[in-house]
VOGU-3710 file (C-alpha; in Angstrom, 3 decimals, decimal comma):
1> mstaalgrvv> 3,696/-11,740/55,975  3,841/-9,464/59,006  4,376/-10,683/62,584  0,741/-9,952/63,423  -0,447/-11,945/60,435  1,836/-14,857/61,379  0,490/-14,672/64,969  -3,032/-15,051/63,629  -1,965/-18,144/61,708  -0,371/-19,658/64,852
11> arqvhlervl> -3,510/-18,901/66,886  -5,651/-20,779/64,386  -3,313/-23,768/64,604  -3,463/-23,711/68,466  -7,265/-23,685/68,415  -7,311/-26,624/66,007  -4,844/-28,556/68,184  -6,969/-27,994/71,301  -10,036/-29,338/69,501  -8,065/-32,450/68,608
21> ygaaalglti> -7,008/-32,863/72,270  -10,662/-32,784/73,298  -11,562/-35,490/70,804  -8,569/-37,583/71,898  -9,558/-37,260/75,594  -12,993/-38,600/74,768  -11,382/-41,564/72,983  -9,013/-42,211/75,925  -12,051/-42,499/78,205  -14,171/-44,775/76,023
31> apntdptgpv> -11,685/-47,117/74,310  -9,953/-48,656/77,417  -13,246/-49,222/79,254  -15,286/-50,748/76,425  -12,703/-53,029/74,839  -9,196/-52,834/76,370  -7,811/-55,367/73,931  -9,757/-54,147/70,922  -8,148/-52,796/67,736  -8,971/-49,140/68,517
41> nltvlglgga> -7,329/-49,186/71,941  -4,347/-51,207/70,709  -3,883/-48,678/67,808  -3,850/-45,780/70,290  -1,282/-47,580/72,442  0,874/-48,492/69,430  0,945/-44,988/67,905  1,540/-43,337/71,244  4,270/-45,808/72,180  6,018/-45,402/68,818
51> atalasvraw> 5,961/-41,623/69,077  7,269/-41,803/72,647  10,075/-44,198/71,695  11,122/-42,050/68,704  11,162/-38,923/70,833  13,165/-40,711/73,513  15,803/-41,757/70,993  16,096/-38,221/69,575  16,221/-36,751/73,108  18,950/-39,198/74,088
61> rqagtpdahl> 21,033/-38,155/71,049  20,626/-34,457/71,866  21,191/-34,863/75,609  24,918/-34,118/75,245  24,241/-30,615/73,825  21,041/-29,378/75,386  19,497/-26,433/73,500  16,196/-25,239/72,119  15,968/-28,258/69,795  15,967/-30,662/72,732
71> lktvmralpa> 13,186/-28,756/74,427  11,221/-28,684/71,153  11,608/-32,489/70,826  10,387/-33,055/74,386  7,454/-30,714/73,932  6,363/-32,455/70,732  6,638/-35,957/72,339  4,868/-35,012/75,565  1,236/-35,250/74,263  1,775/-38,772/72,888
81> atavavdvta> 3,640/-40,038/75,966  1,084/-38,710/78,456  -1,764/-40,024/76,307  -0,279/-43,555/76,600  -0,042/-43,097/80,371  -3,699/-42,045/80,624  -4,788/-45,003/78,494  -2,823/-47,510/80,594  -4,256/-45,964/83,782  -7,781/-46,384/82,450
91> mvtggwhlda> -7,065/-50,039/81,653  -5,921/-50,941/85,201  -8,517/-48,944/87,144  -12,189/-49,689/87,437  -15,056/-47,303/86,810  -15,617/-44,490/84,401  -15,347/-41,534/86,720  -11,653/-41,749/87,493  -10,826/-42,427/83,800  -12,879/-39,405/82,650
101> aasaawclsm> -11,165/-37,177/85,216  -7,707/-38,314/84,077  -8,596/-37,748/80,399  -9,978/-34,300/81,153  -6,878/-33,348/83,110  -4,723/-34,522/80,214  -6,790/-32,483/77,695  -6,576/-29,286/79,757  -2,849/-29,570/80,378  -2,024/-30,264/76,707
111> gwlapfsrsg> -4,271/-27,412/75,604  -2,442/-25,076/77,970  0,954/-26,172/76,594  -0,103/-25,932/72,881  1,012/-22,294/72,294  4,435/-23,045/73,726  4,966/-25,875/71,274  4,519/-23,361/68,337  6,931/-20,735/69,548  9,867/-22,217/67,650
121> rlrhaqetlr> 7,944/-22,090/64,400  6,994/-18,494/65,093  10,645/-17,479/65,532  11,623/-19,357/62,351  8,846/-17,632/60,395  9,984/-14,260/61,651  13,534/-14,881/60,433  12,229/-15,947/56,991  9,984/-12,894/56,850  12,920/-10,604/57,446
131> qieaaapeea> 14,801/-12,221/54,527  11,802/-11,845/52,173  11,252/-8,227/53,099  14,923/-7,511/52,454  14,540/-8,843/48,876  11,140/-7,178/48,180  10,971/-3,732/46,539  11,164/-0,947/49,020  8,223/1,331/49,206  8,809/4,933/48,414
141> papahqesdf> 9,948/6,871/51,445  7,260/8,782/53,165  7,057/12,315/51,878  8,259/15,076/54,094  4,837/16,707/54,059  1,808/15,120/55,625  -0,661/13,010/53,686  -2,912/15,228/51,588  -6,674/15,347/51,834  -6,868/13,803/48,360
151> ertlhamwar> -4,814/10,772/49,456  -6,715/10,397/52,721  -9,972/10,413/50,782  -8,731/7,696/48,408  -7,566/5,515/51,303  -10,943/5,900/52,991  -12,844/5,056/49,799  -10,655/1,990/49,223  -11,114/0,768/52,813  -14,872/1,332/52,629
161> aeipgdtrlc> -15,106/-0,752/49,438  -13,541/-3,764/51,246  -11,642/-4,934/48,174  -10,827/-8,659/48,721  -7,480/-9,716/50,091  -6,905/-6,959/52,642  -5,133/-4,883/49,996  -4,120/-1,294/50,524  -3,145/1,677/48,362  0,360/3,118/48,255
171> ridrhspdgi> 2,417/5,420/46,053  -0,565/7,465/44,921  0,392/9,656/41,960  -1,999/12,471/41,137  -1,813/13,281/37,425  -2,354/17,026/37,889  -2,420/19,234/41,007  -6,075/20,152/40,579  -7,320/17,092/38,672  -9,002/13,943/39,897
181> dfsalvkapd> -7,124/11,446/37,718  -4,511/9,373/39,556  -2,432/6,190/39,500  -1,671/4,032/42,541  -0,017/0,770/43,498  -2,122/-1,872/45,199  -0,270/-4,039/47,740  -1,535/-7,290/49,201  -0,623/-8,501/52,706  2,900/-9,882/52,955
191> gravprldev> 3,181/-13,310/51,436  -0,048/-13,079/49,469  -0,844/-12,274/45,878  -3,106/-9,429/44,906  -6,481/-11,006/44,115  -7,820/-10,620/40,608  -9,172/-7,090/40,595  -12,264/-6,226/38,621  -12,601/-2,887/36,795  -16,235/-2,734/37,878
201> avaaafgvpe> -15,336/-3,177/41,575  -12,547/-0,601/41,407  -14,801/1,849/39,545  -17,492/1,362/42,206  -14,972/1,961/44,979  -14,160/5,433/43,642  -17,520/6,225/42,060  -16,242/6,583/38,450  -17,341/5,022/35,112  -16,020/1,579/34,358
211> gavailgtay> -14,227/2,824/31,236  -12,182/5,224/33,385  -10,370/2,355/35,174  -7,383/0,370/33,933  -5,645/-2,409/35,907  -2,010/-3,092/35,087  0,635/-5,505/36,272  3,960/-4,471/37,779  7,527/-5,716/37,850  7,319/-6,364/41,592
221> gpgwaeivvt> 5,574/-9,701/41,300  2,086/-10,955/42,128  2,005/-9,139/45,468  1,600/-5,821/43,654  -0,741/-4,321/41,042  -1,286/-0,883/39,541  -4,595/0,869/39,008  -5,086/3,911/36,780  -8,255/5,880/37,465  -8,860/8,699/34,946
231> pgaykqaqta> -12,459/9,906/35,050  -11,420/13,357/33,818  -9,683/12,052/30,694  -12,527/9,598/30,115  -15,111/12,373/30,185  -13,038/14,479/27,820  -12,690/11,559/25,418  -16,421/10,920/25,507  -17,071/14,574/24,745  -14,509/14,649/21,913
241> gpsdeswwak> -15,863/11,440/20,374  -14,351/7,987/19,838  -10,635/7,465/19,402  -9,141/7,073/15,950  -8,594/3,364/16,550  -12,180/2,698/17,635  -13,561/4,813/14,774  -11,453/2,889/12,258  -12,447/-0,482/13,719  -16,155/0,381/13,628
251> niarpnkavp> -16,476/2,310/10,356  -13,585/1,158/8,163  -12,239/-2,276/9,160  -15,440/-4,280/9,615  -16,548/-6,717/6,880  -18,075/-5,031/3,823  -16,575/-1,695/4,876  -13,960/0,423/3,097  -10,794/-1,490/4,163  -11,950/-4,705/5,875
261> gtvleyrqrd> -9,681/-6,655/8,181  -7,251/-3,828/8,932  -5,965/-2,302/12,158  -5,152/1,397/12,293  -1,472/2,031/13,010  -1,672/5,803/13,227  -3,468/8,906/11,994  -1,365/11,902/10,989  -2,541/15,405/10,186  -0,614/17,646/7,775
271> qargvthyva> -2,079/21,035/8,581  0,101/22,941/6,109  -1,088/20,888/3,129  -4,585/20,271/4,470  -4,250/16,467/4,319  -5,135/13,740/6,816  -3,184/10,490/6,482  -4,405/7,107/7,726  -1,944/4,200/7,847  -3,274/0,730/8,665
281> rmedeteapr> -2,206/-2,881/8,305  -3,889/-6,224/7,847  -4,293/-8,346/10,977  -3,191/-11,281/8,816  0,217/-10,224/7,530  -0,004/-12,630/4,562  -2,959/-10,754/3,039  -3,031/-7,544/1,045  -5,704/-4,993/1,962  -8,493/-4,011/-0,426
291> vdvkkfcvav> -9,458/-0,334/-0,525  -12,938/0,744/-1,592  -12,460/4,492/-2,091  -16,186/5,111/-2,580  -17,038/3,576/0,810  -14,195/5,475/2,454  -15,597/8,714/1,039  -18,956/7,908/2,638  -17,251/7,149/5,965  -15,422/10,498/6,062
301> gvshedlrvf> -18,330/12,472/4,618  -16,939/13,657/1,281  -18,102/13,198/-2,293  -16,295/10,583/-4,351  -16,422/12,857/-7,388  -14,431/15,543/-5,565  -11,224/13,505/-6,078  -10,148/14,121/-2,485  -9,623/10,552/-1,175  -6,807/8,342/-2,439
311> ghvdrnrvhv> -5,640/4,881/-1,369  -2,270/3,210/-1,810  -1,466/-0,421/-0,925  2,056/-1,482/0,069  2,200/-5,238/0,700  0,082/-5,798/3,870  -0,223/-2,092/4,701  -2,460/0,611/3,315  -2,185/4,398/3,204  -5,320/6,485/2,689
321> mvcdvpplaa> -5,056/10,245/2,355  -8,041/12,573/2,684  -7,555/16,091/1,340  -9,486/19,108/2,570  -9,804/20,444/-0,987  -9,317/18,686/-4,358  -5,514/18,537/-4,734  -5,714/18,480/-8,538  -7,602/21,771/-8,661  -4,357/23,738/-8,655
331> vnhatresvt> -3,026/24,738/-12,072  0,766/24,408/-12,365  2,294/26,285/-15,293  5,018/24,683/-17,347  8,418/26,311/-17,576  11,350/25,562/-19,817  13,143/24,124/-16,803  10,286/21,697/-16,129  10,211/20,442/-19,759  13,991/20,088/-20,083
341> pdergfwrlg> 14,943/16,410/-19,709  17,826/15,345/-17,493  20,604/12,975/-18,548  18,301/9,981/-18,027  15,589/11,468/-20,231  13,133/12,440/-17,442  11,137/15,676/-17,530  8,272/17,024/-15,423  5,037/16,133/-17,105  2,614/16,993/-14,281
351> iaydgsyvrg> 1,804/16,900/-10,563  0,390/13,779/-8,888  -2,453/13,781/-6,357  0,045/13,609/-3,487  1,952/16,687/-4,642  4,901/14,809/-6,156  6,068/15,316/-9,742  5,192/12,762/-12,399  7,753/12,460/-15,163  7,723/11,604/-18,816
361> rvhrpegial> 10,729/10,295/-20,746  12,274/11,194/-24,088  14,580/8,205/-24,062  15,210/5,056/-22,079  18,462/3,148/-21,446  17,689/0,746/-24,289  16,564/3,310/-26,883  14,274/6,194/-27,671  10,991/6,334/-25,784  7,634/5,664/-27,397
371> gliggvsgsg> 4,400/7,334/-26,333  0,692/6,648/-25,947  -1,817/9,383/-25,094  -5,565/8,913/-24,794  -8,297/11,404/-24,082  -11,556/12,785/-25,415  -11,873/16,240/-26,896  -11,150/18,840/-24,236  -9,248/16,440/-21,987  -5,909/18,234/-22,473
381> ksqlivlcva> -4,464/15,881/-25,078  -3,185/18,649/-27,392  -1,636/20,458/-24,419  0,297/17,321/-23,525  1,528/16,825/-27,101  2,854/20,390/-27,078  4,703/19,712/-23,811  6,179/16,490/-25,236  7,418/18,297/-28,366  8,965/21,008/-26,178
391> adanagmasw> 10,744/18,326/-24,128  12,102/16,763/-27,329  13,344/20,149/-28,526  15,114/20,843/-25,225  16,731/17,400/-25,474  18,130/18,252/-28,930  15,738/15,955/-30,774  13,853/16,548/-34,019  10,076/16,184/-34,291  7,575/15,418/-37,047
401> vateapdgki> 3,977/16,175/-36,093  0,830/15,264/-38,010  -2,849/15,321/-37,133  -5,788/13,701/-38,864  -7,822/16,912/-38,571  -6,791/20,553/-37,995  -5,938/21,408/-34,374  -5,296/25,011/-33,381  -2,966/24,285/-30,465  -0,825/21,772/-32,349
411> allashvdrh> -0,691/24,105/-35,359  1,322/26,497/-33,197  4,145/23,922/-33,264  4,754/24,446/-36,984  7,616/26,885/-36,373  9,214/24,673/-33,689  9,285/21,272/-35,483  10,968/19,946/-38,606  7,686/18,867/-40,219  4,010/19,550/-39,478
421> gvsavyiwrm> 0,919/18,658/-41,450  -2,727/17,635/-41,441  -4,643/14,788/-43,157  -4,481/11,038/-43,474  -2,352/11,167/-46,632  0,163/13,406/-44,845  0,347/10,895/-41,978  0,845/8,048/-44,450  3,679/9,808/-46,301  5,274/10,877/-43,010
431> llaavalmdi> 5,310/7,267/-41,807  6,652/6,120/-45,188  9,536/8,557/-44,823  10,186/7,441/-41,207  10,302/3,773/-42,245  12,646/4,591/-45,134  14,794/6,592/-42,723  15,304/3,442/-40,639  17,082/1,766/-43,575  19,113/4,897/-44,285
441> rgqmvwadgq> 20,281/5,226/-40,690  21,035/1,518/-40,530  23,696/2,076/-43,227  25,191/5,260/-41,733  28,678/4,908/-40,265  29,381/6,233/-36,756  32,480/8,213/-35,799  34,378/5,031/-34,956  33,731/3,566/-38,414  31,153/1,067/-37,166
451> rrdwspgapg> 27,427/0,713/-37,730  25,515/0,410/-34,459  22,109/0,845/-32,845  21,203/4,184/-31,308  21,459/4,633/-27,551  21,108/7,820/-25,475  24,358/9,696/-24,961  26,418/7,385/-27,184  29,312/9,382/-28,739  29,839/9,556/-32,457
461> cpytpltvyv> 26,190/9,245/-33,557  25,861/10,566/-37,135  22,200/11,589/-36,911  19,724/13,409/-34,671  17,074/11,457/-32,703  13,596/11,892/-34,196  10,110/11,533/-32,684  7,099/11,067/-34,948  3,796/12,334/-33,471  0,403/11,273/-34,802
471> deflaacrde> -2,698/12,847/-33,271  -6,140/11,262/-33,766  -4,322/8,081/-34,783  -7,328/5,756/-34,786  -9,350/8,231/-36,864  -6,533/8,231/-39,449  -6,464/4,438/-39,405  -10,149/4,406/-40,371  -9,449/6,348/-43,570  -10,843/4,412/-46,526
481> eygeritala> -7,752/4,765/-48,725  -4,804/5,179/-46,363  -5,990/3,638/-43,071  -4,605/0,131/-43,581  -1,271/1,490/-44,778  -0,996/3,806/-41,751  -1,619/0,865/-39,418  1,038/-1,306/-41,092  3,658/1,444/-41,165  3,030/2,509/-37,552
491> dllsvkgrky> 3,262/-1,106/-36,403  6,652/-1,495/-38,118  7,932/1,821/-36,799  6,917/0,974/-33,196  8,827/-2,316/-33,389  12,032/-1,326/-35,222  12,312/2,445/-35,043  13,722/2,726/-31,534  17,112/1,242/-32,386  17,526/3,804/-35,199
501> giglkiagqd> 16,703/6,719/-32,910  13,151/7,082/-34,248  10,316/7,145/-31,732  6,572/6,987/-32,314  4,052/8,753/-30,088  0,391/8,437/-30,919  -2,701/10,061/-29,437  -6,394/9,485/-29,873  -9,851/9,827/-28,416  -10,085/6,056/-28,067
511> ikvddgmtst> -7,380/3,442/-27,691  -8,223/-0,102/-28,634  -6,830/-2,988/-30,638  -8,383/-4,093/-33,957  -9,428/-0,555/-34,839  -6,129/0,758/-36,130  -3,753/-0,462/-33,437  -2,307/-3,964/-33,601  -1,551/-6,070/-30,543  2,165/-5,892/-31,358
521> mrnqlkansr> 2,073/-2,129/-31,528  0,160/-1,845/-28,276  2,650/-4,125/-26,499  5,546/-2,025/-27,766  3,923/1,204/-26,586  3,131/-0,347/-23,199  6,651/-1,655/-22,604  8,627/1,314/-23,933  6,614/4,318/-22,789  4,718/5,771/-19,881
531> pvilnmgdaa> 1,167/5,807/-21,241  -0,945/8,803/-20,262  -4,711/8,276/-20,137  -6,671/11,487/-19,692  -10,445/11,749/-19,397  -11,858/9,022/-21,639  -15,515/9,718/-20,935  -17,511/6,666/-19,879  -16,399/3,578/-17,986  -16,292/1,353/-21,082
541> atrrafdgiv> -13,858/3,666/-22,881  -11,729/3,907/-19,741  -11,530/0,119/-19,477  -10,581/-0,159/-23,168  -7,857/2,425/-22,718  -6,280/0,517/-19,829  -6,891/-2,958/-21,262  -3,557/-4,706/-21,653  -1,682/-1,805/-20,037  -2,490/-2,444/-16,356
551> kaevvpdplp> -3,980/-5,366/-14,462  -7,766/-5,553/-14,360  -7,896/-5,116/-10,582  -6,182/-1,692/-10,720  -8,189/-0,193/-13,597  -9,476/3,087/-12,119  -13,006/4,422/-12,215  -13,690/6,988/-14,939  -13,233/10,633/-14,114  -16,326/12,677/-13,301
561> geyggtqlti> -17,466/15,318/-15,748  -16,659/17,941/-13,102  -15,193/17,778/-9,625  -14,995/19,840/-6,477  -17,367/22,704/-5,957  -20,111/23,301/-3,388  -22,343/20,341/-2,553  -25,847/21,250/-1,426  -27,264/19,340/1,529  -30,650/17,642/1,382
571> eeriagaesp> -32,168/20,374/3,524  -30,743/23,081/1,237  -32,221/21,357/-1,788  -35,583/21,038/-0,045  -35,429/24,731/0,764  -34,855/25,473/-2,917  -31,264/26,730/-2,625  -29,530/27,298/-5,940  -26,214/25,581/-6,609  -23,371/28,083/-7,093
581> edalgvggvg> -22,059/26,014/-10,026  -18,455/26,369/-8,911  -17,312/22,878/-9,883  -14,015/22,493/-11,755  -13,357/20,941/-15,132  -11,165/17,869/-15,559  -9,015/19,177/-18,405  -5,464/17,922/-17,932  -6,504/15,459/-15,209  -5,773/11,799/-15,888
591> wivvqgrpvl> -3,428/8,957/-15,146  0,157/8,179/-16,037  1,070/4,496/-15,905  4,263/3,942/-13,899  5,473/0,398/-13,214  2,125/-1,063/-14,200  0,018/1,163/-11,907  -2,057/4,211/-12,863  -1,156/7,353/-10,908  -3,771/10,111/-10,847
601> mrtlyvdlsg> -2,229/13,443/-11,823  -2,740/16,720/-13,643  -0,469/17,765/-16,488  1,400/21,040/-16,485  -0,327/23,894/-18,270  0,721/26,379/-20,933  -1,752/28,988/-22,170  -2,177/28,388/-25,909  -5,567/30,018/-26,380  -4,904/33,722/-25,773
611> pdartnlaal> -3,084/36,379/-27,779  0,211/35,423/-26,147  -0,019/31,776/-27,205  3,001/31,906/-29,541  5,066/33,750/-26,953  4,133/31,268/-24,234  5,079/28,347/-26,482  8,354/29,951/-27,557  9,320/30,330/-23,890  9,305/26,544/-23,534
621> cppatvqalt> 11,496/25,765/-26,573  15,120/26,577/-27,425  15,299/30,025/-29,039  15,806/30,137/-32,831  16,703/26,456/-32,968  14,788/23,732/-34,812  16,405/20,326/-35,017  16,264/18,688/-38,456  17,653/15,726/-40,369  21,227/15,682/-41,595
631> rhetealeal> 22,080/16,539/-45,206  22,892/12,913/-45,954  19,506/11,772/-44,647  17,703/14,469/-46,609  19,429/13,584/-49,870  18,813/9,879/-49,365  15,097/10,449/-48,691  14,810/12,727/-51,729  16,434/10,056/-53,866  13,694/7,667/-52,717
641> drlgdwyapd> 11,028/10,322/-53,362  10,096/10,251/-49,667  10,730/13,892/-48,808  8,634/15,737/-51,360  5,078/16,987/-51,048  3,500/14,883/-48,306  0,069/16,233/-49,178  0,217/14,779/-52,684  -2,122/11,799/-53,106  -0,849/8,413/-54,213
651> esddeedldd> -0,435/8,561/-58,008  0,889/5,059/-58,630  -1,207/2,305/-60,144  0,638/-0,141/-57,920  0,554/1,116/-54,378  3,770/0,378/-52,585  3,392/-1,077/-49,125  5,168/-3,408/-46,726  4,793/-7,143/-46,405  4,727/-9,045/-43,105
661> egeprkrrtr> 8,529/-8,851/-42,901  8,577/-5,080/-43,399  9,864/-5,318/-46,984  8,377/-3,270/-49,895  5,800/-5,052/-52,005  3,231/-4,271/-54,668  -0,308/-3,955/-53,378  -3,516/-4,533/-55,254  -4,667/-1,785/-57,584  -6,928/0,797/-55,920
671> kkkntgtggg> -9,358/3,053/-57,652  -7,942/6,550/-57,214  -9,999/9,343/-55,779  -10,323/12,550/-57,782  -8,654/15,038/-55,447  -8,660/17,914/-57,938  -10,835/20,993/-57,637  -12,470/22,980/-60,419  -11,930/21,940/-63,992  -8,621/20,137/-63,783
681> ggggakassa> -8,029/16,776/-62,161  -5,013/17,282/-59,973  -4,260/13,626/-59,461  -6,796/11,655/-61,475  -5,963/8,572/-63,590  -4,927/9,035/-67,193  -7,693/8,526/-69,763  -7,278/5,471/-71,992  -9,422/3,894/-74,687  -8,006/0,467/-73,966
691> paratpsakd> -9,743/-1,627/-71,381  -8,079/-1,566/-67,998  -6,142/-4,654/-67,059  -4,445/-5,718/-63,893  -0,727/-5,018/-63,947  1,389/-7,976/-62,782  3,860/-7,478/-60,003  7,535/-6,816/-60,689  8,345/-10,383/-59,655  5,806/-11,781/-62,155
701> qvalfldmlp> 7,144/-9,514/-64,905  10,703/-10,708/-64,360  9,595/-14,360/-64,409  7,660/-13,797/-67,650  10,684/-12,103/-69,201  13,013/-14,986/-68,354  10,525/-17,561/-69,658  10,420/-15,804/-73,038  14,168/-15,938/-73,552  15,587/-16,647/-76,103
711> aasaeqavda> 12,540/-17,697/-78,163  10,723/-14,328/-78,299  11,970/-11,330/-80,185  12,967/-8,098/-78,482  9,760/-6,434/-79,653  7,646/-9,255/-78,222  9,463/-9,026/-74,883  8,908/-5,264/-74,692  5,189/-5,583/-75,487  4,683/-8,322/-72,861
721> vaggditpqd> 6,835/-7,076/-70,017  7,157/-3,273/-70,131  4,841/-1,326/-67,847  4,706/0,122/-64,393  8,222/0,605/-63,091  9,838/-1,403/-65,947  10,394/0,839/-68,972  10,786/-0,420/-72,571  14,429/0,662/-72,545  15,002/-1,469/-69,409
731> vldayealth> 13,552/-4,468/-71,273  15,719/-3,882/-74,363  18,892/-3,490/-72,300  18,171/-6,690/-70,361  17,302/-8,548/-73,579  20,520/-7,557/-75,254  22,588/-8,473/-72,195  21,046/-11,934/-71,844  20,875/-12,925/-75,537  24,197/-11,608/-76,855
//
């Protein structure tokens, strides 16, 4: 508080004291004359006498060292002492006139002395003020140049507005030499706090919009405040539109919007890639955001079918990227480097929507990798199988490839794989050989003399890893004669093949359980592969493909038939404009499942349709090298009749199959199909005049043979037991051994 302000406070106190003297003078005139011994007069005498006595005692104690304190004590006791004297005088004199004159004289004299009695307080306040000002922040030194016209105008506008509290502006900071935006400190009178300023009042003082004013606190305490007045920036913001934060809050974060309940952290533009990134978080940190990509597309004005908007949730935060053009429109050609696996078995399978590589695997730490590929005709399924076979070849692995129906692209692999064929019977015999190979490899001795399970990079392995590919798997499983056998063999191979270095990768236009694929097989493919789901067509097929592979809440929407291209506006359609038909196909576009989440991507591309198809394929594979089985494996399979003509139909009356434990068993007799052409029956049943009878299993034949011993003759035993795989000579030899 300044000296002038403190003087005004003292003046108000003097005026109040003089009013009290006037009231007391009136009481000193009336009380002694109306009732000298009454309670009012006695109270006046008692209070005045007590004050006089107390002052006398204090004055007596200070009499030895007279100073300003003694004078202050006398001055403070003088009104009470003289008031007692006036009252006593009124009691002993008669008449009102003399008493009124004495009271008036007392009132005037005390009123004249009142300012002098406050002088000590004024000096004390001045000393305190000097201490406070020494501790308060110093104002910036006055600039060397004179106050500018801009500052004088602001001071005048502030004074004219009469902002409450006698505040004033100081430290005015103009944001630009020729602009009108500025910041300033507001200072209240010394000892007072800045009153609560209102943006409306401040805006009115300077004639600017309310939104152009901000009121801030300072570190100097309640006696200071800061105002920021930016009408120029406000106008520019209004012209440019709402801020990113306000746009997000209004169009994205409100209930029933694209990402409800979120607060935008920042917006980032990647001009080089043509991508805008939005990063937001939930206001409640314990909740995970929900992204509705379709609603976000509407908010940013793009078509959902363009595949330009993508959302990713990370705990309580969300990242949404909006691309200027469809990022999956670019075609990335495969090279041998891209399809050559590293030491961990990873190879570049395609490019994700965010530009990062997505990777397939040829093996995993615990064994060879399995594979699951889904996609309708034209989705890029055959292209992906070719890339997978090339990756196996570059990893030094052998491949067997079979399709249910002829496929031109996969047929090109014939010169780059150990085995390739077409038809359900070929698939069945291929799987039979793979299952038999498991037992053969299980008995093969490694370099250290031990028998062990296969693992990637393990030294001393006596065989080459093998991957068995089956395209149109579910169609093969529907085959009337071989479908059930294919299902059983594939189920066994998916469960046990990995530890013998034998992987199974299947592909089909639909992927569902109970139509060729067992639940066990599906679980194995899910856990030990990175399933790739390309365009499946409608939503129902897409849901079936992802059922059991990812959680229901992350199952993606089906791909559009086409994406990108020019979108006509309503007005253009009304005007009859013709669409340029420049939309892109979705071949090769799909999802790869990584850690339980589908990642939208596009597979790498190799041209297999032109005249250079064989050259393009050869560039991806090792030159003049085709991995095959070892000689020991080949001889063992030939001994089991598993490596002959895989196109030959089943000629046995008792069809060999596997029981629930994976062991060979005799199946029921099937009626053979006539697969011959022309006049000869290439694989028909032998003609017989005897009526056909069901042949007992080998186990039943052995039991019958033992029951007949030793009562039956050798001829009787041969007639009853011989047949199928048990020859008459086998019966005679066994009979002789057991009876002699």
